[in-house]
N, CA, C and O of each residue as an XYZ file, in Angstrom:
860
protein
N       6.563     47.084    -31.444
C       7.703     47.640    -30.965
C       8.659     48.345    -32.100
O       9.203     47.476    -32.780
N       8.947     49.426    -32.418
C      10.348     49.763    -33.255
C      11.810     48.669    -32.698
O      11.716     48.077    -31.623
N      12.582     48.583    -33.230
C      14.094     48.192    -33.467
C      14.486     49.175    -32.333
O      14.110     50.345    -32.404
N      15.422     48.625    -31.021
C      15.906     49.728    -30.333
C      16.712     50.311    -30.656
O      16.928     51.347    -30.027
N      17.843     49.863    -32.138
C      18.521     50.969    -32.308
C      18.016     52.293    -33.053
O      18.863     53.026    -33.563
N      16.640     52.624    -33.130
C      15.732     53.500    -34.357
C      15.445     54.447    -33.363
O      15.507     55.634    -33.682
N      14.984     53.977    -31.619
C      14.419     54.747    -30.892
C      15.426     55.216    -29.396
O      15.552     54.594    -28.341
N      15.743     55.907    -29.617
C      16.648     56.308    -27.876
C      15.558     56.470    -26.997
O      14.554     57.110    -27.310
N      15.754     55.788    -25.656
C      15.078     56.221    -24.351
C      16.476     56.917    -23.517
O      17.392     56.437    -22.849
N      16.127     58.164    -23.909
C      16.981     58.814    -22.892
C      17.414     59.054    -21.282
O      16.854     58.232    -20.556
N      17.886     59.564    -20.892
C      18.474     59.956    -19.543
C      17.021     60.301    -18.642
O      16.885     60.088    -17.437
N      16.025     60.868    -19.531
C      15.076     61.474    -19.014
C      13.675     60.234    -19.199
O      12.573     60.524    -18.734
N      13.883     59.008    -19.852
C      13.052     58.121    -20.228
C      11.979     58.512    -21.435
O      10.890     57.958    -21.586
N      12.561     59.685    -22.343
C      11.654     60.010    -23.633
C      11.837     58.828    -24.588
O      12.812     58.076    -24.590
N      11.142     58.783    -25.118
C      11.008     57.834    -26.402
C      11.437     58.786    -27.750
O      10.443     59.177    -28.361
N      12.700     59.215    -28.305
C      12.754     59.986    -29.078
C      13.539     59.214    -30.276
O      14.542     58.504    -30.198
N      12.768     59.579    -31.401
C      13.176     58.992    -33.420
C      14.660     59.897    -33.125
O      14.834     61.070    -32.793
N      15.755     58.606    -33.451
C      17.532     59.354    -33.909
C      17.710     58.982    -34.684
O      18.894     59.201    -34.943
N      17.048     58.190    -35.753
C      17.483     57.894    -37.133
C      16.541     58.031    -37.936
O      15.368     57.962    -37.571
N      16.951     58.276    -39.315
C      15.772     58.496    -39.786
C      15.027     57.416    -40.727
O      13.934     57.586    -41.267
N      15.852     56.257    -40.812
C      15.242     54.773    -41.045
C      14.109     54.592    -40.062
O      13.325     53.713    -40.419
N      13.891     55.022    -39.233
C      12.493     54.696    -38.417
C      11.756     55.619    -38.875
O      10.685     55.257    -39.362
N      12.077     57.054    -38.868
C      11.181     58.155    -39.040
C      10.440     57.441    -40.834
O       9.265     57.130    -41.027
N      11.308     57.385    -41.610
C      10.689     56.990    -42.987
C      10.081     55.738    -43.421
O       9.587     55.603    -44.540
N      10.116     54.880    -42.591
C       9.421     53.901    -42.451
C       7.766     53.841    -41.739
O       6.863     53.099    -42.126
N       7.666     55.158    -40.252
C       6.877     55.782    -40.436
C       6.118     56.498    -41.712
O       4.962     56.243    -42.052
N       6.772     57.203    -42.188
C       5.719     57.803    -43.538
C       5.246     56.692    -44.213
O       4.068     56.462    -44.485
N       6.358     55.909    -44.510
C       5.890     55.149    -45.741
C       4.639     53.665    -45.089
O       4.396     52.583    -45.623
N       4.109     54.254    -43.800
C       3.244     53.116    -42.762
C       1.942     54.561    -42.628
O       0.722     54.432    -42.728
N       2.596     55.649    -42.420
C       1.256     56.708    -42.300
C       1.476     57.733    -43.038
O       2.207     58.559    -42.490
N       1.002     58.096    -44.442
C       1.761     59.493    -45.167
C       1.487     60.364    -44.536
O       2.164     61.373    -44.735
N       0.487     60.440    -43.567
C       0.041     62.247    -42.639
C       1.198     62.216    -41.709
O       1.437     63.246    -41.078
N       1.933     61.188    -41.544
C       3.175     61.791    -39.959
C       4.051     62.288    -40.845
O       4.730     63.051    -40.157
N       4.617     62.348    -42.376
C       5.557     62.971    -42.949
C       5.698     64.617    -42.687
O       4.706     65.332    -42.826
N       6.982     65.169    -42.303
C       7.223     66.445    -42.455
C       7.329     67.200    -43.667
O       8.119     67.037    -44.597
N       6.455     68.018    -43.529
C       6.472     68.960    -44.949
C       7.173     70.203    -45.180
O       6.645     70.951    -44.358
N       8.132     70.943    -45.863
C       8.469     71.562    -46.219
C       7.586     73.031    -46.579
O       6.851     73.351    -47.513
N       8.017     73.665    -45.451
C       6.508     74.805    -46.081
C       7.019     75.588    -46.895
O       6.322     76.381    -47.528
N       7.719     75.548    -46.968
C       8.530     76.939    -48.042
C       7.820     76.361    -49.323
O       7.169     77.174    -49.979
N       7.857     75.271    -49.688
C       7.412     74.641    -50.845
C       5.869     73.956    -50.892
O       5.421     73.667    -52.001
N       5.182     73.735    -49.871
C       3.752     73.616    -49.623
C       2.751     74.627    -49.169
O       1.538     74.434    -49.093
N       3.568     76.028    -48.797
C       2.602     77.056    -48.842
C       2.631     78.176    -49.476
O       3.130     79.215    -49.044
N       2.109     78.027    -50.514
C       2.455     79.525    -51.404
C       2.740     80.785    -50.902
O       1.828     81.108    -50.141
N       3.499     81.552    -50.972
C       3.490     82.544    -50.506
C       4.324     82.835    -49.132
O       4.858     83.931    -48.958
N       4.383     82.040    -48.401
C       4.705     82.419    -46.815
C       6.254     82.261    -46.957
O       6.957     81.651    -47.763
N       6.575     83.214    -45.626
C       7.461     83.388    -45.520
C       8.629     83.159    -44.832
O       8.289     83.703    -43.782
N       9.812     82.747    -44.609
C      10.289     82.108    -43.449
C      11.782     83.528    -42.903
O      12.486     84.370    -43.460
N      11.557     83.022    -41.619
C      12.964     83.871    -40.982
C      13.667     83.311    -39.775
O      13.605     83.811    -38.652
N      14.505     81.964    -40.184
C      14.974     80.821    -39.819
C      15.894     81.335    -38.633
O      16.947     80.697    -38.599
N      15.794     82.318    -37.641
C      17.021     82.656    -37.085
C      17.507     81.746    -36.278
O      18.255     82.304    -35.474
N      17.449     80.654    -36.106
C      17.784     79.575    -35.418
C      19.052     78.883    -36.503
O      19.672     77.865    -36.196
N      19.204     79.395    -37.366
C      20.333     78.418    -38.805
C      21.039     79.918    -38.758
O      21.667     80.043    -39.809
N      21.152     80.918    -38.063
C      21.915     82.027    -37.951
C      22.596     82.451    -36.385
O      22.047     81.824    -35.479
N      23.425     83.172    -36.034
C      24.110     83.538    -34.961
C      22.795     84.462    -34.179
O      22.591     84.276    -32.979
N      21.840     85.581    -35.067
C      21.239     86.306    -34.396
C      19.567     85.201    -33.717
O      18.493     84.938    -34.260
N      20.128     84.867    -32.402
C      19.082     84.205    -31.502
C      19.484     84.194    -30.115
O      20.485     84.890    -29.947
N      19.017     83.600    -28.973
C      19.296     83.747    -27.845
C      20.744     82.756    -27.912
O      21.498     83.170    -27.031
N      21.125     82.051    -28.368
C      22.131     81.204    -27.507
C      23.900     82.119    -28.115
O      25.052     82.047    -27.688
N      23.092     83.082    -29.538
C      24.207     83.751    -30.382
C      25.019     82.682    -31.301
O      26.184     82.893    -31.638
N      24.501     81.845    -31.569
C      25.250     80.553    -32.676
C      24.003     80.036    -33.351
O      22.808     80.145    -33.076
N      24.688     79.418    -34.357
C      23.647     79.219    -35.210
C      23.134     77.553    -34.743
O      24.045     76.804    -35.096
N      22.539     77.130    -34.395
C      21.471     75.507    -34.189
C      20.963     74.899    -35.212
O      20.492     73.772    -35.057
N      20.954     75.608    -36.635
C      20.486     74.937    -37.558
C      21.325     74.735    -38.620
O      21.869     75.805    -38.890
N      21.759     73.656    -39.509
C      22.362     73.606    -41.083
C      21.617     74.477    -41.941
O      22.314     75.269    -42.577
N      20.607     74.525    -42.089
C      20.300     75.006    -43.220
C      18.684     76.109    -42.700
O      18.267     75.634    -41.644
N      18.235     76.721    -42.928
C      17.319     78.145    -42.712
C      15.814     77.287    -43.652
O      15.322     77.662    -44.716
N      15.389     76.065    -42.787
C      14.163     75.445    -42.981
C      13.011     75.547    -42.170
O      13.229     76.196    -41.148
N      12.058     75.196    -42.265
C      10.572     74.785    -41.893
C       9.792     73.828    -41.838
O       8.910     74.189    -42.617
N       9.478     72.774    -41.426
C       8.615     71.602    -41.236
C       7.735     71.443    -40.389
O       7.998     71.633    -39.202
N       6.480     71.054    -40.803
C       5.562     70.631    -39.823
C       4.924     69.578    -40.429
O       4.831     69.384    -41.641
N       4.293     68.604    -39.134
C       3.688     67.014    -39.942
C       2.509     67.556    -40.899
O       2.012     68.676    -40.782
N       2.246     66.885    -41.576
C       1.603     67.209    -42.634
C       0.111     68.095    -42.397
O      -0.160     69.122    -43.019
N      -0.690     67.517    -41.461
C      -2.099     67.567    -41.044
C      -1.889     69.323    -40.205
O      -2.904     69.979    -39.968
N      -0.753     69.773    -39.914
C      -0.406     71.067    -39.257
C      -0.201     71.843    -40.522
O      -0.702     72.918    -40.851
N       0.574     71.131    -41.112
C       0.806     72.130    -42.476
C      -0.290     72.452    -43.809
O      -0.479     73.425    -44.538
N      -0.854     71.152    -43.697
C      -2.212     71.790    -44.501
C      -3.086     72.853    -43.881
O      -3.745     73.665    -44.529
N      -3.008     72.743    -42.078
C      -3.900     73.639    -41.398
C      -3.250     75.003    -41.746
O      -4.046     75.933    -41.875
N      -2.118     75.237    -41.896
C      -0.921     76.429    -41.555
C      -1.523     77.316    -42.943
O      -1.820     78.510    -42.971
N      -1.595     76.282    -44.095
C      -1.557     76.469    -45.673
C      -2.997     77.128    -45.685
O      -3.195     77.992    -46.540
N      -4.115     76.768    -44.734
C      -5.279     76.912    -44.629
C      -5.031     78.508    -44.098
O      -5.213     79.455    -44.863
N      -4.639     78.666    -42.839
C      -4.310     79.939    -42.487
C      -3.492     81.330    -43.207
O      -3.530     82.492    -42.801
N      -2.901     80.889    -44.164
C      -2.223     81.848    -45.061
C      -3.535     81.863    -46.307
O      -3.863     83.014    -46.594
N      -4.086     81.083    -46.846
C      -5.100     81.212    -47.713
C      -6.182     82.372    -47.129
O      -6.427     83.362    -47.818
N      -6.720     82.204    -45.998
C      -7.423     83.317    -45.130
C      -7.012     84.155    -45.095
O      -7.645     85.158    -45.424
N      -5.854     84.213    -44.722
C      -5.311     85.994    -44.340
C      -4.781     86.565    -45.696
O      -4.283     87.691    -45.734
N      -4.873     85.911    -46.622
C      -4.332     86.626    -48.212
C      -5.513     87.235    -48.412
O      -5.321     88.209    -49.140
N      -6.773     87.112    -48.079
C      -8.358     87.611    -48.924
C      -8.012     89.339    -48.079
O      -8.565     90.260    -48.681
N      -7.407     89.654    -47.151
C      -7.097     90.608    -46.579
C      -5.896     91.456    -46.346
O      -5.595     92.493    -45.755
N      -5.241     90.351    -47.229
C      -3.502     91.035    -47.653
C      -2.547     91.189    -46.651
O      -1.795     92.129    -46.392
N      -2.761     89.763    -45.973
C      -1.766     89.597    -45.061
C      -1.467     88.341    -45.393
O      -2.032     87.663    -46.251
N      -0.280     87.933    -44.484
C       0.332     86.970    -44.704
C       0.726     86.091    -43.643
O      -0.142     86.060    -42.770
N       1.794     85.307    -43.379
C       2.711     84.463    -42.413
C       3.979     84.595    -42.428
O       4.539     84.131    -43.421
N       4.567     85.042    -41.706
C       6.391     84.188    -41.668
C       6.338     84.067    -40.672
O       5.789     84.548    -39.681
N       7.457     82.800    -41.157
C       7.709     81.358    -39.664
C       8.899     81.805    -39.406
O       9.844     82.083    -40.145
N       8.725     81.856    -38.038
C      10.382     82.188    -37.418
C      11.088     80.520    -37.072
O      12.281     80.222    -37.018
N       9.766     79.543    -36.857
C      10.572     78.470    -36.300
C       9.635     77.399    -36.765
O       8.751     77.869    -37.481
N       9.540     75.898    -36.551
C       8.723     75.360    -36.564
C       9.019     73.831    -35.998
O       9.065     73.654    -34.780
N       9.224     72.704    -36.944
C       9.831     71.493    -36.322
C      11.460     72.002    -36.086
O      12.098     72.771    -36.806
N      11.912     71.310    -34.833
C      12.636     71.379    -34.065
C      13.723     70.049    -33.307
O      13.109     69.322    -32.525
N      14.543     69.870    -33.411
C      15.543     68.840    -33.249
C      15.586     68.921    -31.803
O      16.065     69.901    -31.233
N      15.027     67.770    -31.095
C      15.046     67.578    -29.682
C      16.153     68.327    -29.215
O      16.194     69.102    -28.260
N      17.390     67.871    -30.316
C      19.050     68.475    -29.425
C      18.769     69.636    -29.140
O      19.200     70.190    -28.129
N      18.004     70.181    -29.986
C      18.220     71.907    -29.899
C      17.159     72.627    -28.611
O      17.313     73.615    -27.893
N      16.087     71.641    -28.728
C      15.567     72.136    -27.167
C      16.107     71.874    -26.123
O      15.781     72.562    -25.156
N      16.892     71.040    -25.976
C      17.793     70.843    -24.765
C      18.976     72.165    -24.718
O      19.178     72.818    -23.694
N      19.531     72.349    -25.731
C      20.518     73.596    -25.938
C      19.620     74.492    -25.415
O      19.824     74.586    -24.205
N      18.659     75.240    -25.806
C      18.079     76.268    -25.579
C      17.544     76.122    -23.823
O      17.608     77.103    -23.082
N      17.106     74.966    -23.407
C      16.407     75.222    -21.900
C      18.093     74.975    -21.264
O      18.405     75.776    -20.383
N      19.065     74.030    -21.622
C      20.202     74.715    -20.551
C      20.729     76.153    -20.914
O      21.754     76.593    -20.393
N      19.973     76.884    -21.848
C      20.923     78.440    -21.839
C      19.751     79.028    -21.083
O      20.096     79.936    -20.326
N      18.328     78.725    -21.085
C      17.398     79.378    -20.502
C      17.348     79.097    -18.978
O      17.733     79.788    -18.034
N      16.830     78.021    -19.012
C      16.599     77.736    -17.510
C      15.803     78.350    -16.888
O      16.005     79.093    -15.928
N      14.632     78.025    -17.503
C      13.063     78.742    -17.485
C      12.158     77.957    -17.936
O      12.166     77.932    -19.167
N      11.218     77.168    -17.363
C       9.948     76.080    -17.781
C       9.129     76.986    -18.515
O       8.415     76.435    -19.352
N       8.980     78.961    -18.380
C       8.165     79.020    -18.992
C       8.298     79.903    -20.286
O       7.441     80.591    -20.841
N       9.850     79.649    -20.665
C      10.300     79.730    -22.107
C      10.573     78.984    -22.782
O      10.434     79.095    -24.000
N      11.183     77.713    -22.036
C      12.263     76.963    -22.705
C      11.233     75.399    -22.434
O      10.684     75.348    -21.333
N      11.046     74.456    -23.192
C      10.777     73.392    -22.998
C      11.879     72.310    -21.957
O      13.073     72.102    -22.175
N      11.336     71.942    -21.215
C      12.455     71.031    -20.505
C      12.830     69.900    -21.218
O      11.991     69.465    -22.007
N      14.092     69.215    -21.109
C      14.536     67.998    -21.764
C      13.781     66.805    -21.272
O      13.523     65.912    -22.079
N      13.396     66.703    -20.004
C      12.752     65.730    -19.555
C      11.102     65.844    -20.092
O      10.541     64.783    -19.818
N      10.346     66.630    -20.643
C       9.254     66.779    -21.284
C       9.017     66.295    -22.897
O       8.169     65.675    -23.539
N      10.687     67.175    -23.204
C      10.512     67.389    -24.815
C       9.098     68.421    -25.544
O       7.937     68.512    -25.146
N       9.610     68.922    -26.431
C       9.047     70.152    -27.133
C       7.723     69.861    -27.860
O       7.606     68.669    -28.143
N       6.580     70.732    -28.279
C       5.980     70.266    -29.458
C       6.211     70.375    -30.638
O       5.547     69.952    -31.584
N       7.454     71.120    -30.632
C       8.355     71.726    -32.069
C       9.029     70.325    -32.364
O       9.434     70.213    -33.521
N       9.227     69.225    -31.528
C      10.098     68.370    -31.823
C       9.126     67.643    -32.456
O       9.411     67.086    -33.516
N       7.942     67.543    -31.954
C       6.957     66.663    -32.613
C       6.752     67.177    -34.057
O       5.977     66.522    -34.754
N       7.300     68.181    -34.556
C       6.279     68.460    -35.863
C       5.022     69.364    -35.886
O       4.444     69.891    -36.837
N       4.774     69.387    -34.568
C       3.164     70.326    -34.273
C       3.567     71.784    -34.053
O       2.710     72.578    -34.441
N       4.423     72.204    -33.639
C       4.323     73.515    -32.940
C       5.101     74.416    -34.412
O       5.861     73.992    -35.283
N       4.451     75.911    -34.163
C       4.671     76.897    -35.205
C       4.788     78.406    -34.786
O       3.854     79.065    -34.331
N       6.041     78.854    -34.999
C       6.190     80.460    -34.289
C       5.692     81.240    -35.636
O       6.393     81.030    -36.626
N       4.955     81.815    -35.746
C       4.822     82.876    -36.355
C       4.291     84.245    -36.404
O       3.536     84.523    -35.473
N       4.512     85.178    -37.288
C       4.015     86.315    -37.313
C       3.053     86.989    -38.153
O       2.078     86.243    -38.240
N       2.858     88.103    -38.844
C       2.163     88.580    -39.642
C       3.030     89.595    -40.504
O       3.936     90.354    -40.160
N       2.446     89.354    -41.742
C       3.201     90.152    -42.677
C       2.096     90.902    -43.561
O       0.971     90.438    -43.748
N       2.649     92.379    -44.193
C       1.904     92.408    -45.111
C       1.953     92.019    -46.696
O       2.999     92.207    -47.318
N       1.044     91.587    -47.202
C       1.447     91.050    -48.846
C       2.231     92.074    -49.840
O       3.164     91.857    -50.613
N       1.450     93.376    -49.516
C       2.077     94.131    -50.643
C       3.516     94.474    -50.292
O       4.218     94.594    -51.297
N       4.211     94.682    -49.014
C       5.457     95.241    -48.650
C       6.392     94.288    -48.329
O       7.560     94.375    -48.709
N       5.926     93.289    -47.589
C       6.857     92.197    -47.137
C       7.032     92.853    -45.264
O       7.617     91.990    -44.609
N       6.844     93.482    -44.826
C       7.053     94.001    -43.877
C       6.268     93.692    -42.870
O       5.073     93.959    -42.995
N       6.711     93.100    -41.713
C       6.051     92.414    -40.567
C       5.000     93.521    -39.837
O       5.135     94.738    -39.969
N       4.046     92.950    -39.128
C       3.427     93.878    -38.768
C       3.251     94.042    -37.227
O       3.070     93.004    -36.591
N       3.290     95.421    -36.446
C       3.734     95.469    -35.625
C       2.913     94.387    -34.201
O       1.707     94.155    -34.115
N       3.768     94.000    -33.448
C       3.119     93.070    -32.602
C       4.081     93.225    -30.943
O       5.305     93.298    -30.843
N       3.482     93.235    -30.271
C       4.110     93.323    -28.780
C       5.327     93.416    -28.582
O       5.665     94.320    -27.817
N       6.327     92.613    -29.131
C       7.416     91.940    -28.779
C       8.429     91.294    -30.245
O       7.716     90.699    -31.053
N       9.316     91.331    -30.471
C       9.964     90.675    -31.579
C      10.006     89.151    -31.115
O      10.001     88.683    -29.976
N      10.037     88.704    -32.003
C      10.164     87.129    -31.736
C      11.381     86.884    -30.245
O      12.418     87.477    -29.947
N      10.869     86.101    -29.798
C      12.549     85.494    -28.711
C      12.312     85.984    -27.785
O      12.670     85.332    -26.804
N      11.671     87.228    -27.500
C      12.223     88.285    -26.480
C      11.201     87.950    -25.683
O      10.008     88.161    -25.903
N      11.857     87.237    -24.422
C      11.175     86.505    -22.872
C      11.370     87.322    -22.202
O      12.420     87.507    -21.586
N      10.141     88.163    -22.171
C       9.634     89.439    -20.920
C       8.303     89.263    -21.182
O       7.804     88.982    -22.271
N       7.627     89.481    -19.904
C       6.116     89.701    -19.716
C       5.638     89.964    -20.761
O       4.826     89.195    -21.276
N       6.068     91.281    -21.433
C       5.576     91.849    -22.417
C       4.960     90.481    -23.566
O       3.768     90.342    -23.839
N       5.852     89.768    -23.995
C       5.593     88.133    -24.968
C       4.570     87.688    -24.611
O       4.078     87.033    -25.530
N       3.698     87.692    -23.358
C       2.646     86.927    -22.654
C       1.535     87.373    -23.731
O       1.379     88.474    -24.259
N       0.778     86.120    -23.900
C      -0.476     86.248    -24.539
C      -1.595     87.025    -24.317
O      -2.465     87.210    -25.168
N      -1.602     87.561    -23.022
C      -2.760     88.505    -21.909
C      -2.087     89.516    -22.068
O      -2.767     90.390    -22.606
N      -0.634     89.962    -21.771
C      -0.005     91.480    -21.786
C      -1.085     92.430    -22.495
O      -1.743     91.974    -23.430
N      -1.312     94.026    -21.963
C      -2.213     94.363    -22.298
C      -1.590     95.694    -22.404
O      -2.368     96.518    -22.884
N      -0.517     96.122    -22.127
C       0.143     97.113    -22.101
C       0.828     97.493    -23.492
O       1.714     98.347    -23.451
N       0.503     96.952    -24.661
C       1.274     97.283    -25.804
C       0.224     98.479    -26.765
O      -0.969     98.724    -26.587
N       1.066     98.999    -27.681
C       0.037     99.765    -28.374
C      -1.030     98.508    -28.720
O      -1.064     97.283    -28.843
N      -1.854     99.683    -28.785
C      -3.334     98.843    -29.525
C      -3.307     98.667    -30.789
O      -4.371     98.201    -31.196
N      -2.249     98.909    -31.887
C      -2.119     98.467    -33.086
C      -1.691     96.734    -33.331
O      -2.001     95.971    -34.246
N      -0.743     96.490    -31.932
C      -0.247     95.294    -31.759
C      -0.891     94.555    -31.237
O      -0.883     93.367    -31.559
N      -1.631     95.030    -30.286
C      -2.902     93.825    -29.967
C      -3.462     93.478    -30.599
O      -3.726     92.276    -30.557
N      -4.176     94.565    -31.902
C      -5.089     94.315    -32.422
C      -4.426     93.361    -33.703
O      -5.206     92.835    -34.497
N      -3.233     93.211    -33.820
C      -2.677     92.592    -34.910
C      -2.004     90.899    -34.182
O      -1.586     90.015    -34.929
N      -2.035     90.763    -32.716
C      -1.954     89.792    -32.364
C      -3.646     88.990    -31.830
O      -3.932     87.852    -31.459
N      -4.443     90.225    -32.031
C      -5.533     89.055    -31.431
C      -6.249     88.504    -33.319
O      -7.218     87.754    -33.444
N      -5.283     89.254    -34.805
C      -6.159     88.428    -35.560
C      -5.377     87.683    -35.659
O      -5.858     86.675    -36.177
N      -3.940     87.531    -35.361
C      -3.375     86.183    -35.548
C      -3.791     85.127    -34.742
O      -3.759     83.973    -35.170
N      -4.185     85.403    -33.601
C      -4.728     84.399    -32.660
C      -5.653     83.792    -33.254
O      -5.594     82.590    -33.511
N      -6.988     84.822    -33.658
C      -7.823     84.241    -34.208
C      -8.175     83.608    -34.932
O      -9.223     82.969    -34.835
N      -7.406     83.588    -35.887
C      -7.150     83.350    -37.298
C      -6.432     81.609    -37.215
O      -6.819     80.611    -37.823
N      -5.509     81.724    -36.425
C      -4.616     80.189    -36.246
C      -5.778     79.370    -35.392
O      -5.964     78.208    -35.755
N      -6.600     79.883    -34.257
C      -7.552     79.282    -33.834
C      -8.697     78.477    -34.187
O      -9.231     77.506    -33.650
N      -8.991     79.318    -35.511
C     -10.046     78.536    -36.853
C      -9.768     77.680    -37.128
O     -10.570     76.746    -37.122
N      -8.164     77.485    -37.618
C      -7.873     76.124    -38.059
C      -6.716     75.462    -36.995
O      -5.515     75.240    -37.148
N      -7.530     75.277    -35.981
C      -7.314     74.187    -34.957
C      -5.837     74.581    -33.985
O      -5.431     73.772    -33.150
N      -5.285     75.615    -34.173
C      -3.685     75.972    -33.351
C      -4.498     76.606    -32.258
O      -5.492     77.329    -32.315
N      -3.789     76.129    -31.227
C      -3.671     76.550    -29.680
C      -2.457     77.587    -29.709
O      -1.338     77.344    -30.161
N      -2.919     78.881    -29.101
C      -1.733     79.774    -28.607
C      -1.041     79.063    -26.751
O      -1.399     78.424    -25.761
N       0.306     79.906    -27.448
C       1.365     79.362    -26.181
C       0.539     80.617    -24.963
O      -0.161     81.491    -25.474
N       0.682     80.592    -23.618
C       0.585     81.783    -22.790
C       1.413     82.797    -22.699
O       1.222     84.010    -22.622
N       2.773     81.859    -22.726
C       3.858     82.696    -22.648
C       4.421     83.146    -23.635
O       5.357     83.940    -23.547
N       4.022     82.784    -24.561
C       4.833     83.443    -26.101
C       3.743     83.505    -26.923
O       2.877     82.654    -27.126
N       3.929     85.016    -27.545
C       2.478     85.386    -28.983
C       2.627     84.600    -29.854
O       1.661     84.417    -30.595
N       3.755     83.915    -30.076
C       4.071     83.597    -31.657
C       4.158     82.131    -31.726
O       4.415     81.484    -32.741
N       3.897     81.624    -30.443
C       3.822     79.969    -30.576
C       2.803     79.484    -30.933
O       1.958     80.023    -30.218
N       2.170     78.609    -31.773
C       0.939     78.167    -31.366
C       1.255     76.397    -31.656
O       2.185     75.939    -32.321
N       0.221     75.654    -30.967
C       0.328     74.024    -30.929
C      -0.733     73.528    -32.111
O      -1.810     74.046    -31.814
N      -0.871     72.806    -33.226
C      -1.954     72.206    -33.566
C      -2.116     71.078    -32.674
O      -1.213     70.545    -32.030
N      -3.173     70.799    -32.685
C      -4.254     69.836    -32.073
C      -3.661     68.426    -32.101
O      -3.804     67.645    -31.160
N      -2.933     68.110    -33.312
C      -2.594     66.642    -33.616
C      -1.044     66.427    -32.875
O      -0.504     65.357    -33.157
N      -0.554     67.025    -32.279
C       0.854     66.878    -31.727
C       0.685     65.504    -30.635
O       1.673     64.769    -30.618
N      -0.335     65.152    -29.844
C      -0.157     63.951    -29.020
C       0.042     62.659    -29.956
O       0.310     61.552    -29.487
N      -0.140     62.954    -31.531
C      -0.324     61.842    -32.684
C       0.923     61.393    -32.701
O       0.988     60.239    -33.126
N       2.203     61.988    -32.322
C       3.384     62.079    -33.098
C       4.354     62.043    -32.121
O       4.158     62.624    -31.054
N       5.707     61.245    -32.409
C       6.826     61.091    -31.901
C       7.640     62.587    -31.514
O       7.511     63.707    -32.007
N       8.157     62.288    -30.870
C       9.432     63.169    -30.530
C      10.681     62.929    -31.459
O      10.980     61.773    -31.756
N      11.398     63.968    -31.914
C      12.355     63.683    -33.117
C      13.675     64.351    -32.764
O      13.734     65.421    -32.158
N      14.774     63.628    -33.195
C      15.920     64.137    -33.057
C      16.767     64.532    -34.084
O      17.948     64.807    -33.874
N      16.206     64.583    -35.264
C      16.530     64.318    -36.694
C      16.938     66.187    -37.024
O      16.546     67.258    -36.561
N      18.091     65.673    -38.249
C      18.079     67.355    -38.687
C      17.343     67.409    -40.180
O      16.843     66.419    -40.715
N      17.361     68.301    -40.563
C      16.490     68.739    -41.719
C      17.106     68.019    -42.913
O      16.200     67.868    -43.733
N      17.995     67.621    -43.271
C      18.240     67.055    -44.545
C      18.200     65.690    -44.410
O      18.227     65.027    -45.447
N      18.137     65.068    -43.232
C      17.416     63.588    -43.009
C      16.175     63.532    -43.199
O      15.865     62.364    -43.432
N      15.065     64.399    -43.222
C      13.911     64.666    -43.476
C      13.691     64.337    -44.814
O      12.562     63.851    -44.884
N      14.376     64.376    -46.218
C      14.706     64.658    -47.072
C      14.955     63.380    -48.006
O      14.547     63.267    -49.162
N      15.696     62.450    -47.294
C      16.231     61.502    -47.853
C      15.370     60.568    -48.471
O      15.836     59.588    -49.053
């Protein structure tokens, strides 16, 4: 068991890693647990980290810097997705990946709806570094391909089975889902952009800022 000062058993009874020391000790013991910087790890991937700006649901920045991290197995799988898409001139744009637990709490306090926000008593697979929010872009222009809604539009139109969107949007959504599924990402039924990698159960919830991951 880790020393108590390295793990927070919070008011909901969740074990959450709250200090960089324990995270880095885990990485030394199990290199696959490392949170990998996607901008450095995946050639050509685009980032649109709105939670580092005020252009998000809360209207204020939640992150200190616009970065995206995933645990190494999930990052490796996403790199394979990017490589497969590139063969037809398409790439990925990432809206969010690893998310500190405290940001999940802030989202739930604002939304108050488990359909669209993981509750604090469960935590999010984003907090484990195994979930990613993505869309498709044209590699030649950098423009996003049409989807049924914008990112974080919390309406029925964002649901994975919504069928009343334009045909092109439904086709693009289907392409994204199919390629992600081939690389062991499962789509979220309520958000077309959200995918969980199969390894999520292997890792702890974290509440660490991005800067602490590089220490």
